[in-house]
C-alpha positions as CSV (number, residue, x, y, z in Angstrom):
1,M,0.0,0.0,0.0
2,F,2.8,2.5,0.9
3,R,4.4,2.2,-2.6
4,S,1.1,3.1,-4.3
5,K,0.4,6.0,-1.9
6,V,3.9,7.3,-1.1
7,K,3.0,10.9,-2.3
8,E,-0.1,10.9,-0.1
9,I,1.5,9.8,3.2
10,D,3.2,12.6,5.3
11,A,4.4,10.5,8.2
12,V,4.3,7.0,9.7
13,I,3.7,5.9,13.3
14,S,4.2,2.3,14.1
15,D,4.4,0.0,17.1
16,Y,7.8,-1.7,17.4
17,E,6.5,-5.2,18.0
18,M,4.5,-6.5,15.1
19,P,4.0,-9.9,13.5
20,G,6.3,-10.5,10.6
21,M,8.6,-7.6,11.1
22,N,9.5,-5.1,13.7
23,G,9.2,-1.3,13.6
24,A,12.9,-0.8,12.7
25,Q,12.5,-3.2,9.7
26,L,9.4,-1.4,8.6
27,A,11.2,2.0,8.9
28,A,14.0,0.7,6.7
29,E,11.6,-0.6,4.1
30,L,9.6,2.7,4.1
31,K,12.8,4.8,3.8
32,S,13.9,2.7,0.8
33,Y,10.8,4.2,-1.1
34,D,10.9,7.7,0.5
35,P,14.0,8.6,2.5
36,D,12.4,11.8,3.7
37,I,9.3,10.4,5.3
38,P,9.3,10.8,9.1
39,V,9.0,7.4,10.9
40,I,8.0,7.3,14.5
41,V,8.2,4.0,16.4
42,I,6.4,3.4,19.7
43,S,7.5,0.8,22.2
44,G,7.1,-0.2,25.8
45,S,10.7,-1.4,26.0
46,L,13.3,1.1,27.1
47,P,16.2,-0.9,25.5
48,I,14.4,-0.8,22.1
49,L,13.8,2.9,22.5
50,E,17.5,3.5,23.3
51,Q,18.8,1.4,20.4
52,T,16.6,2.5,17.5
53,P,18.4,2.7,14.2
54,Y,19.2,6.0,12.5
55,F,16.3,5.5,10.0
56,V,13.8,5.8,12.8
57,D,13.2,9.5,13.2
58,A,11.7,9.4,16.7
59,A,11.2,6.7,19.3
60,V,8.3,7.2,21.6
61,P,7.5,5.3,24.8
62,K,4.0,3.8,25.1
63,G,1.9,6.0,27.2
64,A,3.1,9.3,25.7
65,S,0.2,11.7,25.3
66,V,-1.3,12.3,21.9
67,E,-0.4,15.9,22.1
68,K,3.3,15.1,22.6
69,I,3.2,12.7,19.6
70,V,1.5,15.3,17.5
71,D,4.0,17.9,18.5
72,N,6.8,15.6,17.4
73,I,5.1,14.8,14.1
74,E,4.6,18.5,13.4
75,A,8.3,19.2,14.3
76,L,9.5,16.4,12.0
77,L,7.3,17.6,9.1
78,E,8.5,21.2,9.6
79,A,12.1,20.0,9.7
80,G,11.6,18.1,6.5
81,R,10.2,21.2,4.8
82,A,13.2,23.2,6.0
83,G,15.6,20.4,4.9
84,H,16.7,19.3,8.3
85,A,16.3,15.6,9.1
86,S,15.6,15.7,12.9
87,G,14.4,19.3,13.4
88,G,16.6,19.5,16.5
89,L,14.4,16.9,18.2
90,S,15.9,14.3,20.5
91,R,15.2,11.0,18.8
92,K,14.0,9.6,22.1
93,M,10.9,11.2,23.5
94,P,10.4,11.1,27.3
95,P,7.1,9.9,28.7
96,D,4.7,12.5,30.0
């Protein structure tokens, strides 16, 4: 689906643990089609959050507020428009 809709998708939020592939593998796959798309991975595991690969733009702990996630999405999208990969954001988002 992503390949056929790549121009319509602004950002991707994914859980880390999924059947068939994890969030980092999904991020790598998505970035192979669109290197500029922001990918945010959510996980309840601190080691996973601390070890996310470079192609994951933000790692968010489960339980983070929707407002905090939206703020990060907006910052990543603005950074993309300005030509900056991370927008000055820390890749690891602290819980509320």
